[in-house]
C-alpha positions as CSV (number, residue, x, y, z in Angstrom):
1,X,-26.7,2.2,-19.2
2,X,-27.3,-1.4,-19.1
3,X,-25.1,-2.6,-21.9
4,X,-22.5,-1.7,-24.4
5,X,-24.8,-1.3,-27.3
6,X,-26.9,1.4,-25.7
7,X,-23.6,3.2,-25.0
8,X,-22.3,3.1,-28.5
9,X,-25.8,3.7,-30.0
10,X,-26.0,6.9,-28.0
11,X,-22.7,8.3,-29.4
12,X,-22.7,11.0,-32.0
13,X,-21.6,8.4,-34.7
14,X,-24.0,5.6,-34.9
15,X,-23.6,4.0,-38.3
16,X,-23.1,0.3,-38.5
17,X,-19.6,0.7,-39.8
18,X,-18.7,3.2,-37.0
19,X,-20.2,1.0,-34.4
20,X,-17.8,-1.8,-35.6
21,X,-14.9,0.6,-35.4
22,X,-15.8,1.7,-31.8
23,X,-16.2,-1.9,-30.8
24,X,-12.7,-2.8,-32.3
25,X,-11.2,0.3,-30.5
26,X,-12.7,-0.8,-27.3
27,X,-11.5,-4.3,-27.5
28,X,-8.0,-3.1,-28.5
29,X,-7.8,-0.6,-25.7
30,X,-9.0,-3.2,-23.1
31,X,-6.4,-5.9,-24.2
32,X,-3.5,-3.7,-25.0
33,X,-3.5,-1.2,-22.1
34,X,-4.5,-3.9,-19.6
35,X,-1.7,-6.1,-20.8
36,X,0.8,-3.3,-20.4
37,X,-0.4,-2.7,-16.9
38,X,-0.3,-6.3,-16.0
39,X,3.2,-6.7,-17.3
40,X,4.5,-3.7,-15.4
41,X,2.9,-4.6,-12.1
42,X,2.7,-8.4,-12.0
43,X,5.2,-10.2,-14.1
44,X,8.6,-10.8,-12.5
45,X,11.5,-10.6,-14.8
46,X,15.2,-10.9,-14.1
47,X,17.5,-8.1,-15.0
48,X,21.1,-7.4,-13.7
49,X,20.8,-10.6,-11.4
50,X,17.7,-9.2,-9.7
51,X,14.2,-10.7,-10.2
52,X,11.4,-8.1,-9.8
53,X,8.5,-6.6,-11.5
54,X,9.3,-4.4,-14.6
55,X,8.1,-1.3,-12.8
56,X,10.8,-1.8,-10.1
57,X,13.4,-2.3,-12.8
58,X,12.3,0.9,-14.6
59,X,12.5,2.9,-11.4
60,X,15.7,1.5,-10.5
61,X,17.1,2.3,-14.0
62,X,15.8,6.0,-13.8
63,X,17.4,6.4,-10.4
64,X,20.7,5.0,-11.7
65,X,20.8,7.7,-14.5
66,X,21.6,10.2,-11.9
67,X,21.7,9.6,-8.2
68,X,22.3,13.4,-7.6
69,X,19.1,14.3,-9.8
70,X,17.1,11.7,-7.8
71,X,18.2,13.1,-4.5
72,X,17.3,16.7,-5.4
73,X,14.0,15.7,-7.0
74,X,13.0,14.0,-3.7
75,X,14.1,17.1,-1.8
76,X,11.8,19.2,-4.0
77,X,8.9,16.8,-3.2
78,X,9.7,16.9,0.5
79,X,9.7,20.7,0.5
80,X,6.5,20.9,-1.6
81,X,4.8,18.3,0.6
82,X,5.7,20.4,3.8
83,X,4.3,23.5,2.2
84,X,1.1,21.9,0.7
85,X,-1.0,21.7,3.9
86,X,-0.5,25.4,4.4
87,X,-1.1,26.4,0.8
88,X,-4.4,24.4,0.9
89,X,-5.1,25.5,4.4
90,X,-5.9,21.8,5.4
91,X,-3.4,22.0,8.2
92,X,-6.0,23.5,10.6
93,X,-8.7,21.0,9.7
94,X,-8.3,19.0,12.9
95,X,-5.6,18.2,15.6
96,X,-4.2,15.3,13.7
97,X,-3.7,17.4,10.5
98,X,-2.0,20.1,12.7
99,X,0.4,17.6,14.3
100,X,1.1,15.9,10.9
101,X,1.7,19.3,9.2
102,X,4.2,20.2,12.0
103,X,5.9,16.9,11.5
104,X,6.2,17.5,7.8
105,X,8.1,20.7,8.4
106,X,10.5,18.8,10.7
107,X,10.9,16.2,8.0
108,X,11.7,18.8,5.4
109,X,14.3,20.3,7.8
110,X,15.9,16.9,8.5
111,X,15.9,15.9,4.8
112,X,17.7,19.2,4.0
113,X,20.3,18.6,6.6
114,X,20.9,15.1,5.4
115,X,21.2,15.9,1.7
116,X,23.7,18.6,2.3
117,X,25.4,16.8,5.0
118,X,24.8,19.6,7.5
119,X,23.2,17.6,10.3
120,X,24.6,16.6,13.7
121,X,26.4,13.4,14.1
122,X,23.3,11.4,15.5
123,X,21.4,12.5,12.4
124,X,24.1,11.7,9.9
125,X,24.8,8.2,11.3
126,X,24.4,5.7,8.5
127,X,21.3,4.0,10.0
128,X,19.5,7.2,10.8
129,X,19.1,10.1,8.4
130,X,20.9,8.7,5.3
131,X,19.0,5.4,5.7
132,X,15.6,7.0,5.5
133,X,16.5,9.5,2.8
134,X,18.3,7.3,0.4
135,X,16.6,4.0,1.0
136,X,13.0,5.0,1.5
137,X,12.3,8.7,0.3
138,X,14.0,8.6,-3.0
139,X,12.7,5.0,-4.2
140,X,9.0,6.0,-3.1
141,X,9.4,9.6,-4.6
142,X,10.3,8.0,-7.9
143,X,8.1,4.9,-7.7
144,X,4.7,6.6,-7.0
145,X,4.5,9.1,-10.0
146,X,6.0,6.7,-12.4
147,X,3.8,3.8,-11.2
148,X,0.8,6.2,-11.7
149,X,1.4,6.2,-15.5
150,X,1.0,2.5,-15.7
151,X,-1.7,2.5,-13.1
152,X,-3.8,4.5,-15.6
153,X,-3.5,1.5,-18.1
154,X,-4.1,-1.2,-15.4
155,X,-7.3,0.2,-13.9
156,X,-8.7,2.6,-16.5
157,X,-9.6,0.4,-19.5
158,X,-12.0,-2.3,-18.1
159,X,-9.7,-4.8,-16.4
160,X,-10.8,-3.7,-13.0
161,X,-14.4,-4.3,-13.8
162,X,-13.8,-7.5,-15.7
163,X,-11.8,-9.2,-12.9
164,X,-14.2,-7.7,-10.3
165,X,-17.2,-9.6,-11.5
166,X,-15.4,-13.0,-11.3
167,X,-13.9,-12.2,-7.8
168,X,-17.3,-11.2,-6.3
169,X,-18.0,-14.7,-4.9
170,X,-14.7,-14.7,-3.0
171,X,-14.1,-11.1,-2.0
172,X,-17.6,-10.3,-0.7
173,X,-18.3,-13.2,1.6
174,X,-14.8,-13.3,3.1
175,X,-13.5,-9.7,3.2
176,X,-16.8,-7.8,2.5
177,X,-15.3,-5.8,-0.3
178,X,-16.1,-5.6,-4.0
179,X,-14.7,-8.0,-6.4
180,X,-12.6,-5.2,-8.0
181,X,-10.6,-4.9,-4.7
182,X,-8.7,-8.1,-5.7
183,X,-6.6,-5.9,-8.0
184,X,-5.6,-3.7,-5.0
185,X,-4.7,-6.7,-2.9
186,X,-2.5,-8.2,-5.6
187,X,-0.9,-4.7,-6.5
188,X,0.2,-4.4,-2.9
189,X,1.5,-7.8,-2.3
190,X,3.4,-8.0,-5.6
191,X,4.2,-4.4,-6.3
192,X,4.0,-1.8,-3.5
193,X,1.6,-0.7,-0.8
194,X,1.9,2.9,-2.0
195,X,0.7,1.8,-5.5
196,X,-2.0,-0.2,-3.8
197,X,-3.2,2.9,-2.0
198,X,-3.0,5.0,-5.1
199,X,-5.4,2.5,-6.6
200,X,-7.6,2.4,-3.6
201,X,-7.7,6.2,-3.3
202,X,-8.6,6.7,-7.0
203,X,-11.4,4.2,-6.9
204,X,-12.8,5.6,-3.7
205,X,-12.8,9.2,-5.1
206,X,-14.7,7.8,-8.1
207,X,-17.5,6.5,-5.9
208,X,-16.8,2.9,-6.5
209,X,-15.7,2.0,-2.9
210,X,-17.6,3.1,0.3
211,X,-15.7,4.5,3.3
212,X,-15.8,1.1,5.0
213,X,-14.6,-0.8,1.9
214,X,-11.8,1.7,1.3
215,X,-10.8,1.3,5.1
216,X,-10.8,-2.5,4.8
217,X,-8.6,-2.3,1.7
218,X,-6.1,0.3,3.0
219,X,-5.7,-1.3,6.4
220,X,-6.1,-5.1,5.4
221,X,-4.6,-5.5,1.9
222,X,-2.0,-2.7,1.6
223,X,1.0,-4.6,3.0
224,X,4.6,-4.4,1.9
225,X,5.6,-6.0,-1.4
226,X,6.8,-9.6,-1.9
227,X,10.1,-8.1,-3.0
228,X,10.6,-6.4,0.5
229,X,9.6,-9.7,2.1
230,X,12.7,-11.1,0.6
231,X,14.7,-8.4,2.3
232,X,13.1,-9.4,5.7
233,X,13.8,-13.0,5.1
234,X,17.4,-12.5,4.2
235,X,18.0,-10.3,7.2
236,X,16.3,-13.0,9.6
237,X,18.3,-15.8,7.9
238,X,15.2,-17.7,6.9
239,X,15.6,-17.7,3.1
240,X,16.1,-21.5,3.2
241,X,12.5,-21.8,4.0
242,X,11.3,-19.0,1.7
243,X,8.3,-20.7,0.4
244,X,6.9,-21.6,3.8
245,X,7.5,-18.0,5.0
246,X,6.0,-16.5,2.0
247,X,2.8,-18.5,1.7
248,X,2.2,-18.8,5.6
249,X,2.6,-15.1,5.8
250,X,0.3,-14.6,2.9
251,X,-2.4,-16.8,4.4
252,X,-2.1,-15.2,8.0
253,X,-2.4,-11.7,6.6
254,X,-5.6,-12.2,4.8
255,X,-7.1,-14.5,7.5
256,X,-6.5,-11.6,10.0
257,X,-8.2,-9.1,7.6
258,X,-11.2,-11.4,7.3
259,X,-11.5,-11.3,11.1
260,X,-11.0,-7.6,11.6
261,X,-13.6,-6.6,9.1
262,X,-16.2,-8.2,11.3
263,X,-15.2,-6.5,14.6
264,X,-15.0,-2.8,15.8
265,X,-13.9,-0.3,14.6
266,X,-14.2,-1.5,11.0
267,X,-17.8,-2.9,11.3
268,X,-19.0,0.4,12.5
269,X,-17.6,2.5,9.8
270,X,-20.3,4.0,7.5
271,X,-21.1,2.7,3.9
272,X,-21.2,6.3,2.6
273,X,-19.5,7.3,-0.6
274,X,-17.0,10.1,-1.4
275,X,-19.2,11.3,-4.2
276,X,-22.8,12.2,-3.5
277,X,-23.9,9.3,-5.5
278,X,-22.0,6.0,-5.3
279,X,-21.4,3.6,-8.1
280,X,-21.6,0.2,-6.3
281,X,-20.5,-3.0,-8.1
282,X,-23.5,-4.7,-9.5
283,X,-23.9,-8.2,-8.1
284,X,-23.8,-10.7,-10.8
285,X,-24.9,-14.4,-10.1
286,X,-25.2,-15.8,-13.5
287,X,-23.7,-15.3,-17.0
288,X,-20.6,-13.8,-15.5
289,X,-18.5,-13.9,-18.6
290,X,-21.1,-12.0,-20.5
291,X,-21.5,-9.3,-17.8
292,X,-17.8,-9.0,-17.2
293,X,-17.0,-8.5,-20.9
294,X,-19.9,-6.0,-21.3
295,X,-18.8,-3.9,-18.2
296,X,-15.2,-4.0,-19.5
297,X,-16.3,-2.6,-22.9
298,X,-18.4,0.1,-21.4
299,X,-15.4,1.2,-19.3
300,X,-13.0,1.1,-22.3
301,X,-15.5,3.2,-24.4
302,X,-16.1,5.8,-21.8
303,X,-12.5,6.2,-20.7
304,X,-10.7,9.6,-21.5
305,X,-7.9,9.9,-23.8
306,X,-4.6,8.3,-22.7
307,X,-2.8,11.5,-22.1
308,X,-5.6,12.9,-20.0
309,X,-5.8,9.5,-18.0
310,X,-2.2,9.6,-17.4
311,X,-2.2,13.3,-16.4
312,X,-4.8,12.7,-13.8
313,X,-3.0,9.7,-12.3
314,X,0.4,11.3,-12.3
315,X,-1.0,14.4,-10.6
316,X,-2.5,12.2,-7.9
317,X,0.7,10.3,-7.6
318,X,2.8,13.5,-7.1
319,X,0.3,14.8,-4.4
320,X,0.4,11.5,-2.6
321,X,4.3,11.5,-2.8
322,X,4.4,15.0,-1.5
323,X,2.3,13.9,1.5
324,X,4.2,10.8,2.1
325,X,7.8,11.8,2.0
326,X,8.3,14.5,4.7
327,X,6.1,12.5,7.1
328,X,8.3,9.3,6.6
329,X,11.5,11.4,7.3
330,X,10.2,12.9,10.5
331,X,8.2,10.0,12.0
332,X,10.7,7.3,10.9
333,X,13.6,9.3,12.5
334,X,11.6,9.9,15.7
335,X,10.9,6.2,15.9
336,X,14.5,5.2,15.5
337,X,15.6,7.7,18.2
338,X,13.0,6.1,20.5
339,X,14.1,2.6,19.6
340,X,17.8,3.1,19.9
341,X,18.2,5.7,22.6
342,X,15.2,5.3,25.0
343,X,13.6,2.4,26.9
344,X,10.2,3.3,25.5
345,X,9.7,0.1,23.4
346,X,11.0,-2.0,26.4
347,X,8.0,-0.6,28.4
348,X,5.5,-1.0,25.5
349,X,6.7,-4.6,25.1
350,X,5.0,-5.4,28.4
351,X,1.6,-4.9,26.6
352,X,2.3,-8.0,24.5
353,X,4.4,-9.9,27.0
354,X,1.6,-11.9,28.6
355,X,0.5,-13.0,25.2
356,X,3.9,-14.0,23.9
357,X,4.6,-15.9,27.2
358,X,1.2,-17.8,27.1
359,X,1.9,-18.6,23.4
360,X,5.3,-20.0,24.5
361,X,7.3,-18.1,22.0
362,X,11.0,-18.6,22.6
363,X,12.4,-15.3,24.0
364,X,9.0,-14.0,24.8
365,X,10.0,-10.6,26.0
366,X,12.2,-10.0,22.9
367,X,9.2,-11.1,20.7
368,X,7.0,-8.6,22.7
369,X,9.3,-5.8,22.2
370,X,9.6,-6.5,18.4
371,X,5.8,-6.5,18.2
372,X,5.5,-3.2,19.8
373,X,8.2,-1.5,17.7
374,X,6.6,-2.8,14.5
375,X,4.2,0.2,14.9
376,X,7.1,2.5,14.0
377,X,8.5,0.6,11.0
378,X,8.1,-3.0,9.6
379,X,11.7,-3.5,9.3
380,X,12.9,-2.7,12.8
381,X,11.4,-5.8,14.4
382,X,13.8,-7.9,12.3
383,X,16.7,-6.0,13.8
384,X,15.5,-6.7,17.3
385,X,15.4,-10.5,16.9
386,X,18.5,-11.1,14.8
387,X,20.1,-13.4,17.5
388,X,16.8,-15.1,18.5
389,X,15.7,-18.7,17.8
390,X,14.5,-19.7,14.4
391,X,10.9,-20.0,15.7
392,X,11.0,-16.5,17.1
393,X,12.6,-14.9,13.9
394,X,9.8,-16.7,11.8
395,X,7.0,-15.4,14.0
396,X,8.3,-11.9,14.1
397,X,9.1,-11.9,10.4
398,X,5.6,-12.9,9.5
399,X,4.2,-10.4,12.1
400,X,6.0,-7.5,10.6
401,X,4.3,-8.1,7.3
402,X,0.8,-9.1,8.6
403,X,0.2,-6.1,10.9
404,X,0.4,-3.9,7.8
405,X,0.2,-0.5,9.7
406,X,3.4,1.4,10.6
407,X,4.3,5.0,11.0
408,X,7.4,5.3,9.0
409,X,5.6,4.8,5.7
410,X,2.2,3.3,5.4
411,X,0.2,5.3,8.0
412,X,1.4,8.6,6.4
413,X,0.4,7.2,3.1
414,X,-3.1,6.4,4.3
415,X,-3.3,9.8,5.9
416,X,-2.3,11.5,2.6
417,X,-5.3,9.9,0.8
418,X,-8.9,11.1,0.8
419,X,-9.9,8.0,2.8
420,X,-11.4,9.3,6.2
421,X,-9.7,7.0,8.8
422,X,-9.4,8.3,12.5
423,X,-5.9,7.9,14.0
424,X,-7.7,6.2,17.0
425,X,-9.1,3.6,14.6
426,X,-5.7,3.1,12.9
427,X,-4.0,2.4,16.2
428,X,-6.9,0.1,17.3
429,X,-6.6,-1.9,14.0
430,X,-2.8,-2.1,14.4
431,X,-3.2,-3.6,18.0
432,X,-5.9,-6.1,16.8
433,X,-3.8,-7.2,13.9
434,X,-0.8,-7.6,16.1
435,X,-2.7,-9.8,18.7
436,X,-4.5,-11.8,16.0
437,X,-1.3,-12.4,14.1
438,X,0.5,-13.7,17.0
439,X,-2.3,-16.0,18.0
440,X,-2.6,-17.5,14.4
441,X,1.0,-17.6,13.3
442,X,2.6,-19.0,16.5
443,X,0.9,-22.5,16.5
444,X,1.4,-22.7,12.7
445,X,5.1,-22.0,13.1
446,X,5.5,-24.7,15.7
447,X,3.6,-27.1,13.5
448,X,5.7,-26.5,10.3
449,X,9.1,-25.8,11.6
């Protein structure tokens, strides 16, 4: 269909009066549901001395109703997530799936021991099992399904198509993604990488992103939220230069993405679609307002009923949460054990040491070790450089956000989606992003500090 009128005229009810009703309904659905989605994901409000997006406040409130119920709910998701690959028989699809399925079982065992306080002393240490279970698993387990409800409103009633047409001149030349991917980028940076990936996965499965575009978005835009950046900044004692830290990190993150999309492995990924027939974004060069409005109305007209839309999104959200939680528990704990009780990351730090030394970063080996440990978790590098100089703390604080990929949460999130990214490609992209970030952010740090 080329325009809204054809869509409406082809409906069973085609009288002039009913066409007006359909048009009004489409306009109402577009504005009302999009406004609700924007409010929940992108408008920070202050509640209980905490400034965050309404979705975060809602999740915090739900968790506060019963911490015990939240803990058991997360445990159920962990067990279901560990069993799911064996129920669907996907555990034997390839070697990576076999390893991840085994790790999910270990994650479920570890979560059970932590919840019922049955684990050994090393597991029950405050910075080990309880940290991962109560600070990561429960918030993500609640956030993803609840966020999926409002996600249905944000992307299901025309806003995606409307904004996408206006963002085409920016997104395609710089990052080689459709204009609609701007929603993913903002959702990740303002809200949560898990929500951003939920959006990406849904749109990819609908045939609106190619494999390459979905890979670019998942590995280049799905960084941690601005809210979590505050946690990093507070930990590193750089809140007094928060604006510089936020905007410089924001700039570096997306500059690095613009470079990585043009080099291997991303530039060699196919442009095939998940569906047999893709639905690429139409390139608009004139009358953008008219085309944007038309596409938004067509989407609003064809969208399923609200409860059906929410059901599909919540189902996807629960499946994603089930895939994420047991992986986070096992991989995160494994990374902490390596970091705290072995010299593994001291050795891995030598990979980046020549670069940090050439860049004249203060405490070059400490910075190199922090860069290596970032593969496990984005918060751990901050703990490595707590006593370092301001320049080193700033560089590592920016690096931990810009590299995007880490095993404690984001990589399992990506692997739980339908986006077909090889583990070798994920590790290569992480390495390239780490090197590029250090090269870009270091001179900017010396310039502005």
